[in-house]
Every structure is written in structure tokens, then in C-alpha cells.
N, C-alpha and C positions, 0 to 999 in steps of 0.2 A: 503493499500500500504506499502511495507516495502523493506529492503534493498534486501532480498532475492528474491522477485518477479520483481526486477528491472534489466535491463541491466548493465553491468558494467559502473560505472560512474553516475548511478541514484541516486534518493534521496528520502530518508524517509521525509515525511511532518509531522510536528507537529503543530497543532493548537496553535497559539499564544494567550495569555491572557493578561488578564490584568497585566572675569578675575578670576583667582584661588580665591577661597573662602575659607578661614578660614586655620588653620594649620593642620587639621585633614582631612585624605582622606575621601572623600563621597562615593567611590566606590571601590571595590576590585575585581581584576579579576584573578583567578586561572587558571592554564593550566597543562597538563601534558600529559601522555600516559596511556591508559586503556587498561588491560587484556594482559600484557607483551608486549606492543608496537602494538597490533592489531589496536588500535584507537587513535586518538588524541582526547583529551578532553578539552574545555574550559568552565568556568563557573563563572557567575559574580552574586555579590549580591550589589545592588545599591539603597537601601531605601533611604539614606540620599541625595544621589546626585539627584535622580528623585523628591523627596520632596521639595529640595531647588529650583530645576528649575522651578516646580509647582508655588511655592511662589514667585519667582522672575518675572517670566513671566506671572503670573496671569493666569495660565491655568485652564481650566476646568478639571473635572476629565476623561473626554474622552480623550482631547487634552493631558493631562498627561501621560495615557496609551499609546498612539500612539507614542509620543515623547520620552517617558521612553524606550519602546521596541526599538524604531531605534537606541537611542543612546547606549542602552546595545549591540545591535548588532554591532555597530561600534567600540566600546571599544575592544570586541572579536576579530572582523576582523583585527583592527589594530595590535594586537599582532600575526596575522597569517603572518604578514610581517616580514622577519628577519632582515631587515635593521633598525636601531634605528632611523634615521633620515627619516622619512616617514610619510605619512598621508592618511586616508581612509576617504573619503566624501560619504556620501549616501543621495541621493535625491529621496523621494517618492512622486510620482503625479498620484494621482489614480481618480483625477475629483471628489472626494468627497467634502462635506462642510467644512472640515479642511483645504483644499488647499493644498500648497505644504509642506512636512515635511523633514527637514534637519538634519542630525547629521554628526559630523566632529570629528575624533579622533586621537591621536598620540600616538605612543608607549612609548614615555616618561611619560605617565599619564595625558594627557590633553584632554580634551572632551568638547563639545558644541554642541547646537542644537537649532532649533526653530520651530513653527508651525506657518503657514501664517495667519491662524484665531483661535487664542488662546481661545477665548471664547465659541467656538461651543460646544452645547451638544446635544445629542439626546436621544430617549427612549433607555431602554436596549433591548438586543437581546431577542430573544424567550427563550434563556436559562436563561436570569436574568442578563447576564453580559453586562459590558460595550461594546457597538457595535462598535468596532475599524473599522471594515471591511466597515461598511456603512459611518463612519466618513472619514476613507480614500479614499474611492471608489474603485472599483474592476476593471475598465476599464482604466488602465494606464501603468506607467513603473517604474521601479526601476533603477535607474543609479547609478554605483558605479564607482567613481574616486580613483585610486591609485597613488599615487605621492611619488615617492621614491627619488627625488630629485638629481637624477643622470642622468636622460634623460626626455623625455617629459612624462607628466602624462598618464596614461593608463585608458581609460573608457571603461566600458561595460553597456549596456542597455539591459534589459531583461523585457518582460510582466510581469504584476502582477499575481500571481497565485490566490490570494483570497482576498488582501488587509489586512490580518491578521497580516502581517509583519514577523512573523516566518516563516510562508510558503513562503513567497516571497523571504527571504535571502536562504533558501533551495533551492528554484528555481534558484536562481543566480549561486549557487554552483554547480547545476545540468548542467545548459546550458552553464555556461561560463567557470567553472574551470573542469567540468567533475568529481566532486567528489562527492561520496555520503556522504550525510551529514544530520544529524537529528539535529533540531533547536526548542528550547522551549524558549520562552519569556513570562514573567507574569509581571503584574503591578495591585495591589489592590489600588485602589485610591478612596477617596470621597472627596465632597467638601473641598477645602483647606488642604487636608492632603493625602500624600501617606502612605499607612500602610505596603506595601512589593512591592519590585521591585527586579526581577533578572531572570536569564535565563543560557542556556548552550548551546553547539554546541558540537556533536560527528561526527567525521569524520572517514570513514574507510580507512585503509592504506593497501598498497599491501600485499599480502600473508595472510590476517585474514581469519580465517577458517570459513566455512559457518555455523558451530555450534555456534560459538561465535558471528557470525554476527545475528544468529537468536535468540540468548539469549538477547543480548543488545536491539534488536528490540522490542522483547516482554515486556522487563522491561519498556522502553519508552511508548510502547502502553497502559501498566496498571498503569502508574503513575497517582498519582492525579494532579491537576492544579499545573502549575510551580510556580506561587506565592504563593499558599498555601504550597507546599512542602518547599519553602525558607523560608516561614513566621515562620516554626517551628525550624529554624536552624540559629545559629549566624554567619555562614558564608556558602558559596557556597561549600567549600570543604566537609564539614560534610554532606551536603544535597546530594551531588553526591556519597559520601561514602555510605549513606544509599541506594540511588536509586541502585547503582551497587555493593551492598554488595555481597562479596565472590570472586569479580574480583578484581585483584591487580590494584591500581593507582599509579604512579610514578609522584608525583607533582614536577614540578619545583617552581621557585621562584615567589611569587605573585606580582602582579603590582598595584599600588594604582593609581586610577583616581581622579582627582579633575576637577570642572568647572573651564575652563579657556577660555578667549578669547583673539583674537589677534588683536583685533580694537584697535586702536589709534586716536588722533587728527591729526596727520599728514596724516594718510591714509582716515580719514573722510573728511578732507580738498581736498585731492586728488579727490576723488570721486565727491565731490560737485563741484569742478571746471570743472572737466569733463562734468557733467551733465549740467552746465550751458552754457558751451561754452564760445561764446564770447559777450553773453548777459550780460548785467548791472544787477547787483541783485537790486530788488526794496526794499530791506530791509534788516534786519538780516535773517540769513538762519538757520536750524538747520537740524542734520543728526543724525538720530537714528540707532543704531547697531541692526540688528534682532536678533543676537545672545544672546547678555548680556541685551540689553535694554538701554545702556549707550546712552544718548544724548548729542551731541557736538554742540555748539552754535557759529555762527560766526557773527559777526557784518558786516554792509556794508561796514565800512571803512576798516575793515582789509581785506575783499574780494578784494575791490578796489585798494588796495596795490599789489595784485597779478596781475593787468592790466586789471580786467574785465570792461568793459564799456568805457575804454580810448577812443575807436575809434566809440563809438555808436554816432549816429546821435542826436543832441539836437533838442530842439523845434523851433530852427531858421534856421533849415536845416544844421547846421555846425557840427562839433564834439566836444564831450566834451573832455576837458582838464585835 
């Protein structure tokens, strides 16, 4: 299936593969115009970012592949928003053993994500690769939240195409944005280490000639795996220039992304107080951030100063003061 054979607004589907940290960027997203402005192109290389995520969250290779793909997609999609103060959140729930997979990115270069069951691993797929589709599941939904901070967040929910993530992102653009989009995402991971992580998106723009669309479609169809292609290049730009050799690419300024979490002690306390309601705490409590793993500890005395339990019945039938 390709651009040419689809109705206007269709999608070419490419099988997917496999607190700010440090002073150096852990991922770089490049974007530009391909073939004289006939296509928009986004490309990301995120070896360090996905590797760091794997170590911090103690992810299995399968979980690292799934989360890495979704985080890279969120980074490229965040730069698809023209407003700088915006956010894209992707929630993937396919009913598989990995559970919910979530990624959240902002155009300023912040990204985070988590897997509900990070230790899950499965036998390789029949092709010998990490079986992301079985880990994610194939019967569920992808929810895309776009928060531009100027109005109510916009959300779109689409059924999963395959659970491979790249195809599911392409399906989102087809059904919700009516934009013909090729998506490739790849993560090469082994226990405790990510060898390569990267991806791309190519979107057909109005006025693109059929011959150019066919040319790009054929190059994408014949390319090696995304992760292998990017493993051979130091950056995503050079990988895309090899893939689309002979077609000019007008690159814009790159955007550097790092792991960054918005959690805080105050936010953790607010969530804890909301969950406790008027119940008196039985002892110290802890809140763990799904995204970065930070644990916030709160003593019983600290929570009682917030008024919890002051009206709770005591053993004599009165109220605790």
C-alpha cells in the first residue's frame, strides 16, 4: 500500500522496529522540506535518550523498544505544532502485556514517557526481532492529546492498526489529520543497552507531483530497517540524505531533546491528598512518578498538618482533635 494507491488523505504504512538529564542533548530531531517543498520531513536519532530511559526505568528490551518508538514519535509530532508553548501526549493501550505506554513531548525539547509493566519480555517475532506488536497488543486505541495552552486540549482517539506503533501513528494522521504520512521507527535493544534508536516521518504536501510521490514511496519501501539505517549514521540528517539521495532537502534548525519531568513534591502531595480524601493516613505515604521514577515520601505528621483525619471518628466514638 502506498501514497499512489490511496485516496487523497491516505497513509503509507511503514512497519516499525525496534527531570532533564545531563548537559548534553540525548536526542536530536531534524525537520525540513523534501523535493522542493513537495513533502515535509522529520527525522530523529535518539540512541542516548532511549538508552538512558531504559536504564532509569529498568526496562526490558521489549519495553525499551515500545517506549522508545512512542517517545520518538511524540518528539516529531511536538515539532509538528507551530506554537512553542504546546505539548503532545500519546497514550497507547492495545491490551497487551506491556499495558499502557505513554509519551509526552514539548517543542522546547522536553520529553518523558513510561510503560505500565516495564519488565515484560516475550519471545522474538517469527522474523527474529523484538515482538513489539504482541507486547503492545493489537486490539486497542491510540489517543493523541494536543495542548496548545490557548484553549482546551484537543484529543483524538483512533483504533490501533497493528500495535507496531509506526503504523499506528501513520493511521492517526490518516484518520484524524487526513494527511498522507510515511512513518518509520526503530529501536535495537539488548538486555541493559540500546544500540540504536531513530525514526522519520514524511508527509505529502498539496501540489506534490504523482511521479515524486511514487519515487519517495519506492525508496521507503526498499529501505533497510530504520534502526539499521540510522545505526550507520551519526545523525538523522545524513541517514535521510542517503535514503533520499538526488532529492533536495532544505533543513531547518535542529531541536535537541532531553529527558525532563514536570513532577514536583507539591504536585505529588496534591495528588496524594486528593486520593486520601478525608481519610486519616495510617502512616507515612509515598508517591512514585510513573515518568521518572522519583519517589516522594510524606510523613503522617506532615499530612496531618493538611487537616487529614481531624474529623475522623476516634475509638471512643468522638473525633480526633
